[in-house]
N, C-alpha and C positions, 0 to 999 in steps of 0.2 A: 312883600319885597324881600323879607328876611329869608323866605323859602327859596326864592329865585337866586338870591346871592349864595345860598347854601349849595343849591344845585349846580351853579356855575363853578363854584369852588371845587366841588367833588368831580365835576367833568373835567376840569383842567387838570387836577391831581391824577386822575385815572389815565387820561389821554397821555400825559407826560410820562407816566410810568410805562404805558404800552409802547411809547415811542422809544423809550430807552431799551426795553426788551427787544424791540424790533431792529433798531439801528446799531445800538452798542453791543448787546448780548448776542445778536443774531439768533434770538430765541422768541419769536412772536407768541404771544399768549392768546390772541384772537385773530380771526381772519381779516383780511384788508377791508372787506365790506362791512364787517361789524365796526371796525375802527372808523370807517367813513360815515356810518350811520350816527355814531356818537359825536363825531366831529361836526356833522351837520346840525345836530342838535344843539351843540354849543354855539355854533355860528348863528342859529336862529335866535338863541337867548341873547347873544351879544348884540345882535341887530336890534332887538326890542329894547335892550337895556344897556346902551353903549357905556353908560357911567360905571357899569360893573365889570368892564373888561379888565382882566388881570395882566400885568406885565408879562408874566411867564405863560400866558395862554399860548397854546400851539397855533392858534390861528394868527398869532402876530409874527411868526417866523416861518421859514421855508421847511427846514428839516430838523436835524437834531444835532447833538454834540459830536465833536471829532475825538476819536480815540487818542489818548495820550501818548501811546507807544509809537505812533507814526508822526513823521514831520508834517507840519501844517502847510498847506499850499493855498494861496488866495487866488481864486479864479478872476482872470481879466474881465471876462464877461459872466455875470451871475448865471449859475445853472438853476433856473427857476423851475418850480414844480408845476404841474398842469391841474387845472380844475377838473373835476369828475362829473361825468353824466351817467345815468343809470337806466334811462328809458328813451324810447322814441320821442316822447314829448319833450324830454330835456334836450335832445339833439335838434329838434325844430325850434326850440326857444334859442338855443345857441346860434342857429342859422339866421333867426329873425334878428338877433341882436347885431349880428355881422352886417346884415343887409341894411340896417338902420344907420350904421356908422358909414358905410360906403355904399350909399344908395345909388341905383341905376348903373352899377358897375357889374361886370362879368366876374363872378366868384366861382373859382374851382377849388376843390379840396383834395389833399393828399391823404389817403388813408394807409396806415402801417400797423402792422401787428405790434402790440405792446408786449415786449418780451419781459418775462417775469425774472428779473436779474438785478444787477447792481449798476447804477449809472456811473460812467466814467468820462474823464476828459484826457485826451492824448495830444501832446504837442510834437509837431515835426518841424525841424529846422534844417533847411537845405536838404530835405528828403530823408533825414535821419530822425528816428524816435528818440527824443531826449528826455521827456518827462511825461508822467501820467498821474492822474489823481482821481480819487473818488469824489462823488458830488458833495459829501459831508452835509453842511447846512445850507448849501447853495451858494454861498460866498466863499467859505473856507472848507477845503476838502483835505483828504489824507494822501500823502505822496506814496504811490504804489508802483513806481516805475519798473522796478526789477521784476515784480510779479506779473505786470502786463506783458512784459518781454517774454514770459514763458508760454504765452497763449499763441499757439501755432497759426491761428487765423489772422493775427495781427502782424503785419509786416514791420520788421525793424528798420527796413530801408525801403523808400519808395522808389519807383522806376524813374522819376524825375526829381530834381532838386527843388522841391516845393516846401514853402514855409506856411503852415497853417495849424489850426487847431481842429481836431475832430472829436465828436462826442458820440457816445453810443451805449450799449448795455453788455455787461459781461454776464454770461449765464452758464449753467451746467446742463449739457444735453441729458435727456432722460436715461440713455444708455450709460453715460459716465456716472450719473447719479446712482443708478442701480449697482454698478461695479464698486463705487466708493463705499456705499453702505454694506455690501457684502464683505468687503475688506475690514470695515469698522466692526461688523458683527464677529467676524473671526477673531479679531483682537480684543473682544469684549469692551469696545468703545461705544459711547452713546451714539445712536444713529441720528442722522439728519432727518428732520421732519419732511422736508420738501427740497426740490432743487435750488430754489431761491436762497433758502438758508445756507445750503452747502456752497453755492456760488459766493456768498458774501463772506462766509468763514474761510473759504479757500483764498479769496483775493487778499483777505486781511492777515495772511500768515506772515510773520516776521522773517521766516525762513523761506525764501523763494523756491528752494528745492521742493518743499512740500506743496507749494502752489503748482509747480510743474508736474507733480504726480497726479494732480486732481483732474486733468483733461478738460480745463475750462475752454470756453469759446466765446465769440463776441459778434455783435453786429454794430455797424456805424450807421447812424441816421442823421448827422448833422455836420456841416463844415463851417467853421468860424474863421473869419479873417481873410476870406477870399472875395474881394469886391467885384469880381467878375461874374459871380453866381447871383441870379436874379430870381430864383425860385426853389422851393423845396425839392421839386422834381429834378431840377439841374443839379442841386446838391448831391442828391442820391446818385445821379448819373456820373458826376465828377468823382465821387468817392469810388464808384465801380471802375472808372478809368484808371484810377491809381492803384487798382487791385486791393482796395480795402474791402473787408467783408460787409456786404450789404444784404439785407434780407430782401429777396426778390419778390416777395408777395405784396408789395405795395401797389397802390392803384390810384391813378388820377380820376377823380369823379367830378362830374359836370355839375351836379347838384346834390342836395341833401338826400333825395330819394335813392341815388346811387350809393350814397354813403351808408344808408340804412340796409340796403340790399347787401353790400359788402359785409357789413357786421353780422347779418343773419346767416350768410353763408359760413363765416368763420365761427360763429357760435356753434354750429352743427359740426363743422369739420376740423375744429382745433385739436380734437382728440387724436387725429391721425398725424400730427406734427411730432417731430423728434425732440422738441423742446416745449416747455410751458409757456403759455401766453395767458395774461389775465385780463386782456381787453384789446381795444383798438385806439390808436392815436389818430386824431383828425386835425389837420392843419390847413389853414388857408395856404394855397400854393404860393401866390405872388409875394415876394419879399416887400415890395413897395406897398401893397395893401396891408401887409403885417404891420409895417411901421405906422400906417395911417390909423390902423385899428388900435394899436397900442397895448399897454400893459396895465395890470393892477399892481399893488404893492409886491405880491408874491408869485403871480402867474400871467402868462400872456393871454390877452382876450382873444387872440386870433387862433387858439388851439384848445382842445379839450381831450380828455381821455375817457372813452366809453368803457365802463367796467362791466364784464360779463357778471350777470347775477349769480350770487352764491346762495346756497341753501339755507344759510343761517344769517339772521340780522338781528339787531337790538332795536327794541321800541319800548314805549311806556305801557304798562298795564293799568288800564283806567278803572276796570271793575272786574267782578266775577259773577257770571249769571249761571243758572243751573238748567240743564236740559233733561227732561224726562223721556227716556226711550220707551219702545213698545214692550220691552221685557221688565220694565219698572226701574231699571238702573238709572240712577241720577248722576249725571255727568257734569262736572264743573267746566265752564268754558270762559277763557279769558277774553275780555273785551279790550282790544288794543287801539293804541294810536295807530292809524292806518300806515302800512308800509308796503312797498312793491317787492315781492320775492318771486324770482323766476318768471317775471312778466305779469303777474297778477297781484292785484291789491289784496292784502290780507288785513282784516280788522278783528278776526276772531282766531283763537287757538285753543286746542284741547289742553285741559290740565288732568285729564284721565279719571282720577279718583282721589279719595281722601288722603291715601298714603303718599301720593305724588304732592299734593298740597303741603302735607307736613314736611315731606323731605326737602322741598324747594324753599319752605319757609316763606310762603307768599305773603306780601304786604301789598295793600292797594297803593298804587303810585310807583311801584318798583320799575326799574329799568330791567327788562328781561330779554333773553335770547330766544328767538323763535326759529324753529327748524321746519323746513318743508322738504320731504323726501318721497313725494309720490302720494301722501296722505291727502284724502279730500279735505280735512281740516288740519292745518299745521298744528304743531305742538310746542309748548314752552319747555325748553330743555334746561335752563338755568337762570338764576337771578344774579344781577350785578350788585351784590350787596354793599359794594364800596360806594354806590351812588344813592343809597337808601337814605331818605330824609328822616330826621329824628323823630318827627311826630307822625310817621306813617303808621297805618293801622293794620295789624295782622289779620289776615282772613281766617275765619272760622267757619268750617262747614256747618250748615243749619241741620237741625234734627226734624224738620217738618218738610213735607213735600211742597214745592212751589206751586204745583197745580191744584192739588186737592186738600192741602194742609194736613194730610194724614201723617202720623208718626213714621219716620223713616226707619228702616230695619237694616242692621248690619249683622253679619255672621262672623265667627271666629276665624281668622286667617283668610278673610275675604276682604279685599281692599275696596270693593264696591258697596255703596249704600242703595237700598231699594225701597221703592213705594209698592207695598203689597195690596193696596186697595184696588179691587177689580173694577171699581166705577171711576177711577181716576181719569179725568177728561183727556189730558195730554197722552196718557198711555193708549186709550182707546182710539184717539185720532191717529196715533202712530201705527197702531195695529191695522187700521183700516187702510191707511196710505201704503203700507207694506203689502197687504193682501192684494191691492190693485196695481202694484208696481210692475214694471216691464218684465222683470225677472220672475215674478210670480204669475198672476193671472192676466197681466197685461190689458187692464180695462182702460182703453183710451178715453180721454175726456174726464177721467177721475183723478185729477191732479191734487197736489197738497192743499191748494186754496179752496178748491171745490169741496174736498173732504171737510175742511175746517168749517166752511160755510154751512154745509149740511148738518154738521154736529152742533154748531153754535145755534142754529135756528130750531134745533130739536127735531129735525126731520129723521135723523138716524142716531142711535145710541150705541149700537154694536155692529160689527161687520155683517152679521146676517141680515141687518135691516136693508142692506143694498138690494136685496132681492125681492123686496116689497115696496120699492119706491113708487110713488104716485105721480103720474105725468103732470097732473094739474098743479101740484105743489112745487114741482121743479120749475115749471114755466113761469111761476110768479117771482122766482129769484131774479136778482139782478144779473145781467150779462148772460142769461140762460134763454136764448131763443128756442123756438119750437124745433128747429132742425138739430141744434146742439143737444137738446133734451132726448130727441128720438135716437140720435147717434149713441149718446150715453146708455140709454135703456137697452139698445140693441147690443152694445159691447158688453153690458152686465150679463144679458142672457147668453151671449155666445161664450162667456167665461165658464159657463157650466161644462163646456166641451173640452176643457183644458186637461192635459195629461196628468197622471197621478203624481209624478215627480213635482210638477208645478204646484199642484194643490197642496201637497205636504210642505213644500216651502212656503207657501202662502200662509200656512197656519201660524208661522212665526215662532216655532219651537226654539227655545235657547240653544245656541250651539249647532243647530242644523242649518247648514248652508246648502247651496244648489247641489253640490256633490254628494252630501250626505243624504239629501232628499231623494236623489235618484237611486242610491244604494238601498234605502228603505223601500222605495217603490219596486225595485227588482226582487226584493225579499218577500214583501207582504202582498203585493199585486193590487190591493184595493184598500180603502179606509176602514172598511169592517174588520178585515184581518189585522191591520195595523193596530187596532185598538186592543188586540190580544197580546201584543209584544211583551216579552220578558226581558230582564236585564241580561240573563245568561245567553239568550238568543242574539241580542244586540251586540254584545262584546265580542261575539265570535264572527261578526261580519267585518269585511276588509274596511280599513280606515275609520271604523267606528270604535272609539275608545270609551273608557269607563265614564268619563265626564259627559260625553255626548249621550251615552246610554241612559245614564241617571236623569239627564235633561229630558229625554223622551218619556221615560216613565213618570217623572214629576208631572210632566204636561198631560199625559194620558190618565193620570190618577185625579186630576182636578175636575170637580163636577161641572164647573162652568165651561171647561174645554170639551168635556165629554158631550154636553148639551150641544155645544157649537157644531161638533163633528156629526152628531146625529142629525141636527137641523140641516147641515149641508147634504147629507145622504137623503134626507126627506124631500129636498127640492130637486133631487136628480143628480147631485154632484158626487158621484162615487165611481169614478172611472176605473176600468180594468186595465192594469198596466200591461202592455205588449213587450215583451222582451225582444229586442232587436237581434236578429241573426246576421252576423258579420261574415261575409264571405272571405276565405283566407287569401284570395287573390285581389282583394280590394286594394286599390292604389294607396290608400292612406292607412290601412290596417297596420297597427304596431309602430307607426311612425311618431316621433316626438317632434311637435310643430310649435313654432312661436309666431304670434301675429303682432305686427307693428305698423304704425302709420294709420291713416284714415282711409277706410274702405268706402266706395261710392255705391255699388249696387247692393251690398249687404252691410248690416251693422256688424261690429266685432262679435257681439253675442250670437248673432245668427251664424256667422262663420264657424265659431267655436261649436255651436251645437251640431252643425252639419258634420264637422270633423269628428267629434265625439261619437256621433252616431255611426260613423264609418269606422270606428275602432282606433282613432288617433288619440294621443295624449297631448293636450294643449298645455304649454307651460308659459311662464311669464318672462323667463330670461334665457338668453342664448348661451349655451355651453358647448362643450366638445360632444356631448351626447344629443345635441339637437340635430335632427334629420333634414328639416326643411323650415324655411322662413317665408312667411306669406307677408309681402310688404306693400302697403297701401301708399297714398300720397303723404308727403312730408315725413317719411320714415327717418328715424334719428339714429341713436347710438346702437340700437340693436342690429340695424342693417349694416352698419359699419363693422361691428364685431363679427357678424356672420361672414362678411366678405374677407375679413382678416383670417377667419377660421377655415375658409374655403367650403362654407356650407351652402347648399343650393337654396337660391332665392327666387321666388316666383311673384308675379304680379297678381292683382285680384282677377284680371282677365284670364290669365293663364290658369289660375285656380278653378275658375268656373269651367274652363275647357277641360281641365284634367279630371273633373268629375266623371267624365265618360271614358278616360284612359284606363288601361289595365294595370299600369305600374309607374312608379316614379324613377326617372333615370338616375343612375349612380347608385 
């Protein structure tokens, strides 16, 4: 109980600090999603231990303090915050809760873009703008009337003498944000981190002339005090009728599936908007149903905000496990309290090496920030030491291999520790898996689990043993029927016909990837000649540096590796590399091409191989130097960027057709 109390205390203290940085200083220290993750952790603990809830806990209030420089304004109707959802499952739970409260009723939802700005309330009396205030803590806000009047999109006088309150979001368009930061840079002023910060800082200026220079804009999303309005859709239409600025990307959805489709569309297309959004607001459309569904202490039950996933989130580090790779490198892997990042559940994250462990000062039980930016395994980027418990245990890298218990070796100025035991079980299993992988010899039916089973049963000990497998021993294994066994043995036999670059890559030489393997194949033409390579020869090859050259020589100097290569040659695996002759008028020759989206007829690797054989350079990102983009299904940001840059885009069908063409248009 003492540890729980300490954790709650630290969470409250840290969240309150972050809230102050965000709302008062306009200088957020963490992302919204990181804050929400910590907030949910606090909510979870307070739900389990309600007797430990602190009076100053951020869960017990809506927002934060009001700046003392501004006059305080009490909202007639509280400006409540919205609950957050982060996944499709969360949205369906929200929908199910609504349906339980208003069973057997037709429920429609209004979806609106969640503008990343500052919430405001504006009062019109007899058609004239008389006052405006920020949201503040939801009950009391900051009076910013003069500053609101500087925003051109907000009318000072309505076309009719109406009296009501409207609510919306003040924001800074991307273009205005860039201009503002350019001006601040020229004046040697601190740059704003993002448009939201800039909007908040601009609206809170005591001198409205400064606000006027900032080119703010606004969207209205709510009308308060007009009893003729019966739905959110009608409220938006009413605001439009009075020429108030309304974001026209809203949509009336008949069910939660349409809501999800709307969210998925904007998750892909939000980058094309001239302003920042950080999610989608979902509201029950009918006002009468809203009243029936009701409110919690701080938010309406009939609405929620779906937050687009960010690449960094906070979670608890439960333990550190060690993974032994095929080259002997021992990698520490953080075991995490599972979190969802970019739509996938993450329970492990890389800690890279001993230097990173030391630099981060990892303790078991730490709250850590996990980043995912395209990596197969996300990584831990920092520790929230403010939340560290007093009795937490510092993690120390072991000096023994977790697989074979051999002493681990580290070199000077090398952050990695290695197991150098050639008989290390985990290393050998990883080597065999790599040898059989799709990018290497592509032995179908020889997946990770099958390799592990064969090794654990003593049927294979080294990669070369694959070529002497006995059919009878395989059939006796669980889940290995005769057909599966025959297919596997055929695939192993067929792998002897692999091209030289595939075989070199399959050897698993440190620092030799697919590209380097192809360069080595083009230079040495077969395995026999490769074994005579020298450092001087290697470093003079294109894209082969000293580190890769030394790795190749180290590999070829090892007696175990020499025996392995000779064994491969003896079973007939010593292919002669055929240098591809590329015709100058080849339609793809010399082109820089980017692949994006899911291909149907070909895999991405197959398409890449075809293109490279035809003389194309396949890269991973779209730039002004890109000549062509091959876009498959569900192509995302790369397709958008290509269209923005005016780069030719082709479909998979067009690509296959173009293989017979003589030139690419343009």
